[in-house]
C-alpha positions in Angstrom: 79.3 99.2 139.8 81.2 96.6 137.8 84.8 97.0 136.8 85.2 96.7 133.1 88.5 95.7 131.5 88.8 97.0 128.0 90.7 95.2 125.2 93.5 97.1 123.6 91.3 97.7 120.6 88.5 99.2 122.8 91.1 101.3 124.6 92.5 102.6 121.4 89.0 103.4 120.0 87.9 105.2 123.2 91.1 107.2 123.5 90.9 108.2 119.8 87.3 109.2 120.0 87.8 111.2 123.1 90.9 112.9 121.7 88.9 113.9 118.7 86.2 115.4 120.9 88.8 117.4 122.9 90.4 118.7 119.7 87.1 119.8 118.4 86.5 121.9 121.6 84.8 119.5 124.1 85.5 120.4 127.7 88.3 118.5 129.5 87.0 116.5 132.4 90.1 116.6 134.6 92.8 119.1 135.6 96.0 118.3 133.6 99.0 120.2 132.5 99.3 118.3 129.2 98.5 120.0 126.0 98.0 117.2 123.4 94.4 115.9 123.1 95.6 112.3 123.0 97.5 112.7 126.3 94.5 114.3 127.9 92.2 111.5 126.7 94.6 108.9 128.0 94.7 110.5 131.4 90.9 110.7 131.5 90.6 107.0 130.7 93.1 106.2 133.4 91.0 108.2 135.9 87.7 106.6 134.6 85.9 109.8 133.8 85.3 109.4 130.1 81.5 109.3 129.4 81.8 106.6 126.7 80.5 103.0 127.0 81.3 99.9 125.1 78.6 97.5 124.0 79.7 93.9 123.5 77.7 91.3 121.6 76.4 88.1 123.2 78.7 86.1 120.9 81.8 87.6 122.4 80.5 86.7 125.9 80.1 83.1 124.8 83.7 83.0 123.5 85.1 84.2 126.8 83.1 81.7 128.8 84.2 78.8 126.6 87.9 79.6 127.0 
């Protein structure tokens, strides 16, 4: 398993998408005492249990290797 470091934009998108899912009735994947969907989504991301993947383009990989 590889450890993926998300950019701040990817993190914002993942947390926002997951918070929307939770607010629409999706099951919460961890035990938390928080009530707000955004806080729950953030906690899920920190624990690494969110079932969302990020696909990056080959161009982005070339930019990182050139830097």
